[in-house]
C-alpha positions as CSV (number, residue, x, y, z in Angstrom):
1,X,116.6,104.2,114.1
2,X,115.2,102.2,111.2
3,X,112.8,100.2,113.4
4,X,111.1,98.3,110.5
5,X,114.5,96.9,109.3
6,X,115.7,96.1,112.7
7,X,112.6,94.0,113.6
8,X,112.7,91.9,110.4
9,X,116.4,91.2,110.8
10,X,116.0,90.3,114.5
11,X,113.2,87.9,113.8
12,X,115.2,86.2,111.0
13,X,118.3,86.0,113.2
14,X,116.4,84.6,116.2
15,X,114.6,82.1,114.0
16,X,117.8,80.9,112.4
17,X,119.6,80.7,115.8
18,X,116.7,78.4,117.0
19,X,117.1,76.3,113.8
20,X,113.5,77.0,112.9
21,X,112.3,77.3,109.3
22,X,109.8,79.9,108.1
23,X,107.3,77.1,107.8
24,X,107.9,76.2,111.5
25,X,107.3,79.7,112.6
26,X,104.2,80.1,110.4
27,X,102.7,76.8,111.7
28,X,103.4,77.6,115.4
29,X,102.1,81.2,115.1
30,X,99.1,80.6,112.9
31,X,100.4,83.1,110.4
32,X,101.0,82.2,106.8
33,X,104.5,81.6,105.4
34,X,104.3,84.6,103.0
35,X,103.6,86.9,105.9
36,X,106.6,85.6,107.9
37,X,108.8,86.1,104.8
38,X,107.5,89.6,104.2
39,X,108.2,90.5,107.9
40,X,111.7,89.1,107.8
41,X,112.5,90.9,104.5
42,X,111.2,94.2,106.0
43,X,108.3,94.5,103.5
44,X,105.7,94.4,106.3
45,X,105.6,95.2,109.9
46,X,102.6,93.3,111.4
47,X,100.2,94.5,114.1
48,X,101.2,93.8,117.7
49,X,99.2,90.5,118.0
50,X,101.2,88.6,115.3
51,X,104.5,90.1,116.7
52,X,103.6,88.8,120.1
53,X,102.9,85.3,118.7
54,X,106.2,85.4,116.9
55,X,108.0,86.4,120.1
56,X,106.4,83.5,122.0
57,X,107.4,81.0,119.4
58,X,111.0,82.3,119.4
59,X,111.0,82.3,123.2
60,X,111.7,86.0,123.6
61,X,109.8,89.0,125.0
62,X,108.1,91.4,122.5
63,X,110.7,94.2,123.4
64,X,113.5,92.1,122.0
65,X,112.4,93.2,118.6
66,X,112.5,96.9,119.5
67,X,115.7,96.9,121.7
68,X,118.6,99.1,120.5
69,X,120.9,98.7,123.4
70,X,121.2,96.7,126.5
71,X,120.9,99.1,129.5
72,X,120.6,97.3,132.8
73,X,119.9,100.3,135.0
74,X,117.1,102.8,134.6
75,X,116.4,104.4,131.2
76,X,115.3,108.0,130.9
77,X,113.4,109.0,127.8
78,X,113.0,112.7,127.1
79,X,110.2,114.2,125.1
80,X,112.7,116.1,123.0
81,X,113.9,112.7,121.7
82,X,110.7,111.8,120.0
83,X,111.3,112.0,116.3
84,X,108.7,111.4,113.5
85,X,111.2,109.0,111.9
86,X,111.2,106.8,115.0
87,X,107.5,106.1,114.9
88,X,106.3,102.6,114.1
89,X,103.2,102.0,112.0
90,X,102.1,98.4,112.1
91,X,100.3,96.6,109.3
92,X,96.9,95.1,109.9
93,X,96.5,91.4,110.2
94,X,95.3,91.3,106.6
95,X,98.7,92.7,105.5
96,X,97.2,96.0,104.5
97,X,99.0,99.1,105.8
98,X,97.6,100.3,109.0
99,X,98.5,103.9,109.6
100,X,95.8,105.0,112.1
101,X,98.3,104.5,115.0
102,X,101.9,105.5,115.2
103,X,103.8,104.0,118.2
104,X,106.9,105.6,119.8
105,X,108.7,103.1,122.1
106,X,109.6,104.7,125.5
107,X,111.9,101.9,126.7
108,X,113.8,100.5,123.7
109,X,117.1,100.9,125.5
110,X,116.1,98.9,128.6
111,X,117.1,95.3,128.5
112,X,115.2,92.6,130.3
113,X,112.0,94.6,130.6
114,X,108.6,93.0,131.1
115,X,106.4,95.9,130.0
116,X,106.3,97.8,126.7
117,X,105.4,101.5,127.2
118,X,104.5,103.5,124.1
119,X,103.4,107.0,123.3
120,X,100.8,106.4,120.6
121,X,99.5,109.0,118.1
122,X,96.0,107.8,117.1
123,X,94.7,109.1,113.8
124,X,91.0,109.1,112.8
125,X,90.2,105.8,111.0
126,X,87.3,104.5,108.9
127,X,85.2,102.0,110.9
128,X,85.3,99.6,108.0
129,X,89.1,99.2,108.5
130,X,88.9,98.0,112.1
131,X,90.6,94.7,112.7
132,X,90.2,93.4,116.2
133,X,93.3,92.2,118.0
134,X,93.7,89.3,120.5
135,X,96.9,88.3,122.2
136,X,98.2,87.1,125.6
137,X,98.9,89.6,128.2
138,X,97.4,92.9,129.5
139,X,97.2,96.5,128.3
140,X,97.0,99.8,130.1
141,X,95.9,103.0,128.2
142,X,95.9,106.5,129.6
143,X,94.5,109.2,127.3
144,X,96.8,112.2,127.1
145,X,94.8,114.2,124.4
146,X,91.6,113.8,122.6
147,X,89.0,111.1,122.9
148,X,89.5,107.4,122.4
149,X,87.0,104.6,121.8
150,X,87.8,101.1,122.8
151,X,85.8,98.2,121.5
152,X,86.4,95.4,124.0
153,X,84.5,92.1,123.5
154,X,80.9,93.2,123.2
155,X,81.4,96.5,125.1
156,X,82.5,99.9,124.0
157,X,84.3,102.4,126.2
158,X,84.7,106.1,125.5
159,X,87.7,107.6,127.2
160,X,88.5,111.3,127.4
161,X,91.7,113.2,128.4
162,X,92.8,111.9,131.8
163,X,90.8,108.7,131.7
164,X,92.4,105.3,131.6
165,X,91.6,101.6,131.1
166,X,93.4,98.3,132.0
167,X,92.3,95.1,130.3
168,X,93.2,91.6,129.4
169,X,94.4,91.5,125.8
170,X,93.1,87.9,125.2
171,X,89.6,89.5,124.7
172,X,89.1,90.9,121.1
173,X,89.7,94.6,121.2
174,X,90.3,97.7,119.0
175,X,91.5,101.1,120.0
176,X,90.8,104.1,117.8
177,X,90.1,107.9,117.9
178,X,86.5,108.4,118.8
179,X,86.0,111.5,116.7
180,X,87.4,113.0,113.5
181,X,90.2,114.4,115.6
182,X,93.6,112.7,116.4
183,X,94.4,111.7,119.9
184,X,97.4,110.7,122.0
185,X,97.7,107.9,124.5
186,X,100.2,106.3,126.8
187,X,99.9,102.6,126.2
188,X,101.6,99.9,128.3
189,X,101.6,96.3,127.1
190,X,102.6,93.4,129.2
191,X,103.0,90.0,127.6
192,X,104.2,86.9,129.4
193,X,107.0,85.0,127.8
C-alpha cells in the first residue's frame, strides 16, 4: 500500500466532490495553500493535527484517508502483516520531514470506525525538533517496549513498558522516546467528526 499517495489523492477527490478550492480548505483549516497543494500532490504527509483539521473541513473521519477497503464486520490484523513499506511517517507542522515516529494502521480495512488504532515505532529524536500537537479528540497510549516521555501541557509523564495514558488531545502534547533507545507503543486516537 502506498499510503502517502492514497492520502493525497483522497483529500483532493473529497475536496473536489465538496466543490471546495484549495484556498477554501486552507482558510478553514488554518493551514497555508502551499501546504494543502503539497499534501494533495503527495509531496508531503502532514502530522496528525493538520490531517484531523482537513478531515473536519471535508466532513469525514480521519480514517477515511487511510481506508483501503470497506469491511463492515470485524477486522483482524495479524502481526505477520506488518511491513516496513506500510509504515507512515508524518511531516511536522513546519513541513519538515518528521521521522521520529512510524505509524502502522491496525484498522485500515474497517469502514465506519470511530477510533484509529496504530502500532507506532518511536525513534529517538532531538529535543530541538519537538513540535507540539493539538487537535480535537482523545488519545490512548500503551507502552509495549522501551520508555516514552509525554509532554502534556505544562506536565511531563514518563511511561515504561506496560504503562498507559489517556488524555484530551486539545491540550498541547508531544510523544517521544525518553532515552536514546527506540520504543514501541499502541496508540488509539479518537476524533469526533
